[in-house]
N, C-alpha and C positions, 0 to 999 in steps of 0.2 A: 504494500500500500504506500502510495507516494504522499509524503508530508508537505503540506502547503502552509507556510507561515505568512499570514496577512498582517500588515502593520498599519495602524490608523492613528492620526495625531489630532484630528479636529472634525467638527460636524460636517464640513464640506467634503473632505475626502472619504469619510465613512459613507456618505450618501452615494458616492461614486463607486463604492465597493459592495454595498450591502447585498444586492441581488446575487453577486458572484459568491459572496460568503455563504449565503443560503444554499446555493447549488453545490458548492464545494463540500459543505457540511453534510449534505444529503447524498453525495456521490459515493457509490460502493467502493470505488478504487482510490479515494482520496481521504486524507485525514487533515482536518482544519486545525491549525494552531493560530492563536490571536494574541498580538501584542498591542496594548493600548498605551498611548503616551500623549505628551503635549498638552494642549488646551482641554482635552477630554477630562483631565484630572484637576482642573483649576476651577475654583468657585466663581471667579469673576467671569468666566465664560460658560457658566451653567452646569459644570461638572457632568458633562454629557456621557461619561463612562457609565453612569447609572442608567441612562436610556439604552445604551448598548446591551447592558445586562437584562433590562426589561424585555428587549427584543429576542432574548434567548441565546445570547452569545456570552460565554464565560471567558474572561481574559486568562491566558496562560501566563502572562507576564505584564506588569505595569512598569512603565519607564517614566520617572520624574526627570524632566530635562529643561524646562523653561526657566530662565533666569529673569528676575525683575529688571526693569530698566526701560523697556519699550524703545530701544534705540539700536542702531546697527551693531554696536559693540556687544550688547546683551544677546541680540539675535545670533550673531556669529559664534559667540561662546556657547550658546545653547546647542548649536550644531555639533560643536566639539564634545560637549557633555553627552549628547544623544548618541554619538558614535561609540563612546566609551560604554555607556549603559546597554546599548543594543548589542554590542559585541558579547557582553556577558549573557544576555538573553538568548542570542542565537547559538552561542556555544553550548548552552544548556539544552535548548530545544532541538538542535541539529536537524533542521528541515532540509528537504530536497530542493525546494524552490521558495524564495521569498517574493511575495506579491507586494509591489511598491506602487502607491497611487500618485498620480498627478505631478505637481511641479513646485511644491512649497519647500521652504528651507528645511523643514523636518524630513521631507522625502529624500533630500540629498544625503542626509545622515543614514537613512535606511539603505540606500543604494551603495554607499561607500562601505558601510559595515559588512553587508552581505557579500559584495564583490571581493573585498579583501580577505574574507573567510572562505573563499572558493565555493560559494553557494550560488546556484543559478538564480538570476534575478528576472522576474517577469514584471514588466512596467505597463501600467494602465494609463492611457491618454498621452502617449508620446506623439511627436510630430506636429503638434498644434503651434499656432503663432499668436503671441500676445505681447503685452508690454511688461515692464518691471524686470526684476532679477529672475522672476519665474521663467522667463524665456530662456535664459542661460541654464538654469537648473534643469529644465525639462530636457534640453538637448544633451546635457551632461549625463542625465539618467539614461537616455537612450544609448549612449556609448558604454555605460556600465552594465547594460541589460543584455540578456540572452534571448528573451522572448518579448515581443512587442504587441500589446493588445490595444489597438488604436480605435478611435471613435468615428473617423470619417475616411473616405477614400483619399482625399487630399493629404490627410495626415499620414496615411500608409505610404503614399508616394514620396513624401518628404523624408520619412525614416529610411526608406530604401535608398534615396539619393544621398543620405548620410553615410552609406556604406554598409548598412545592415543587410544580412542575407534575406532575400525575398521570402524564402520558405519559413522564416521565423517571424514574419510580420503579418498580423491578422486584423482585418477590419471587422470588429465585432459590434461596433456601436458603443454607447456609453451605458454602463450599468445603472447610472442614475436615471436614465430614461425608463428602464424597466419599472422602477418604483413609481415614477410619475404616472405611467399608464395603468398601474394596478390600484392606485388609491381611489377608493369610492368617492364620487363627487358629492360635494356639499354646496348649497347656495350661500350667498353672502350672509344672510341672517343666521343660518346654521353655523357657519364657520366662526363668525364673530361671537356668537353665543358660547360656543365651545371655548374660544380663546378667553373670554371673560371669566368663565367658570374654572378652567383647567390650568391657565398659564398666568394670568394677571392677578397678582396677590394683593395689590393696594386697592383703595376705594375708587380710583379713576378707572372707568371702563370705556369700551367702545360702544357707540350707538349702532346696533345692527341694521338700522333703517337707513343709515347714511353711507355714501361712498367713501372710500379710503385710498390713500397712496401708500405703497411700500417703499421704504428708503433703506438701502444697504450700501454704505460707503466705507471702503477700507483704505488704509494708507498705501501709498505707492512707494515702495522701499527705495527705488532709484531716484526718487524726488524727496528724500527725507529732509525735513525742515519746512516743507511747503504744505504739510497736511492741515495745519491750523487754518491757514488762509483758504485752502480748498473746501474744508467743511463749512467754514463761515459763509462762503459764497453760495453753497448749496442751501444752507439754512435760511439765508436772506431771500433766496428765490422761493423757498417753500412758504415763507410768510405771506406771499401774495395770493395764496390759494385757500379756499374754504374747506376743502376735503380734510377728513381726519387723516392723520399721519401715523403710521406704524414704522418705527425705526428699529433695526437690530444694531446692537453694539458691534464695533468693528472687530475683525480678527486680531490676533496678537502679534502681527508683523510690527517691525520698527515704526514708531509713529502712532500706534494705536492709543496710547495713554493720552497723547495730546488731543486726538479727536474726541475721546471720551470726555475730557475736561471741558472742551468747548461746547459739546452737546449739553452737558449739565448746566453750564453757565447760561446758555441761550434759553433753555427751558425755564430757568429761574428768573431771567431778567429781560429777555428780548421778545417774548411772545405775548405781551400785553394782556396777561391774565388768562390767555387761552391755552395754558399748559395742558388742560384736560383734552385738548384736541390733538396733542402729540404725546405718544407713549413710546418708551424705549424698552426693549426686552433683551435679556441675555441670550435666550435660546427659545426656539419654537419647535416642538416635535415635527418630524418630517411630514407626517400625514396632514397636519394642520397647515404647515407652510405651503405644501402643494395646493391646497384648497384656497389659501390666501392669494397665491398666484392666479388661480383660476378665476377669482372674483374681484381682484383689485382693479381700480381705474387705471393704474399705471405703476411701474417700478422705476425708481430713480436711484442712481448711484453708479458704482463700478464693479458690482459683483458679477461673477460668472453666471449666476442664476438668471440674470437678464439676457444672457446669450444662449445658454444651454437648455434651460428649462422653459423660459417664458414663451419660446417659439411654439411650443406644443399647445398653448392656449391662445395664441395670437395676442398676448398681453402687450399693450404699448409700453415701450421701454425707452427711457432717456439714459444713455450710456455716457458718463461724464469722464473726461480726461483720457489718459493713455493706458490705463491698466489692462483694458481688454482690446487694445488696438490690433486690428488685422485678424482677430479671431473670426472664424466662419460664423455668420449670423443670418437671421431671417429678416424679412422686410419690416418686421415689427420694431426694429431697433433704430433709434435716431441718435446720432452722436452729438455731443455738446462739449464745448470747452469748459474749463473750471471757472468761468466768469458768470456772475449771477444773472445778468441780462440774457446771456446765451442759454443758460439753464432754464430760466423762466419762459423764454420764447419756445424752447423745445418742448417743455411740459405742456404749454398751451396748444401747440400744434398736435401733440399726441392725444391730448384729451379731446380735442375737437374732432379728431379722426375716429376715435373709438377702436373697437377690436379689429385686428388684422386676421387674415386667413391663417389657420394653424399650419405649421410646417414641421415635418419630421426630419430634422437635420442630423441629429446625433443618435440614430439607431431606431429600431422598430420594437424594442422591448424584449429582445432575446439575448442580450449581451451576457448576462450572468450564466445562462445555460451554455453558451458557446465557450466562455472562458473556462468553466469547469471541465468541459469535454476536452478542450485543447490541453489543459494541464494534466488530465488523466491519461491521454493517449499519445501525446507527442514524444518522439525520441529526443531526449534532452541533448542539445548540442554540446560540443566540447566546452569545458569550462574556460579554456584559453581561447578567447575570441580571435577570429581572423579579421583584422581591421583592413578594409579596402576603401579606395577613394575613387 
């Protein structure tokens, strides 16, 4: 039986792996091992390791690796600590293949630790094009990996052009799409009622009868020092709209603390007593988040959710700044600069347009099953890669 060790560090990469983990766990020829690390274990990001356990996945190893600081130094040192701790975990678990997701700094540690231990690396979502340091990390992981489980045909072509053997590159779609297409639909009143009862702890609630905007804006690590100005411009633009606003706290990339401080300040001093119209949450369970996408008037920010998930609902998206630049997207996405007037005008254009046609860009809902079957049946290539150009 082949042992597959999946490693997850945050809510976003877990959603990109969950359907594959289900299929691996249920496959007769595979044994699933799970390492949970990073923001999953932090209170400030919702301690999402508990949700993973509620979903039926027991962690074989927990890795504490996030250093406080919210800057490039703490982020870089966190990568080093993660490599040290993952080395211990992988030496103990001794998997045949390590399943590494996406393109974040935690993922780089996963790929480095496994490759240096002579363990086969299978990488999910290589070959894509975006902004920030994620772009470099993603391609570095492709060169550390032996199997490539990409989400689009263009991504497959890029990985092959990087010199990876064609027979080891598979266009399976995105496992996150599998979950989107399986979530039972709720209408706006139902999803906001669930959110009020199950997630929002304080007295301020959403009005299920009124439309709302979703806002998810993360720091751009290669533009460190600009995050305060960028989130202020977004918040100033949002003040011009009457819709309820649901914001998610940013991820833990360098610059996240600065964004969080500005959001708190603006809610307290800049929204003219309308604080109840804007709520910020640490974490939203995936099933609820999917239905929030399904029913929102628009998604504002720079999250990959606006590119990868929103297209399946035709949700109007205003994509701000460079974080998702050049990523394959649907007609529902309108780009805007980080300037408030540009953001405001883009939001008005999208709200006036309404829903776009749904587009199936990142797979048809079968990625998890395909990944499990590939991992169970493929003849693993030589651990020493043959690099070609």
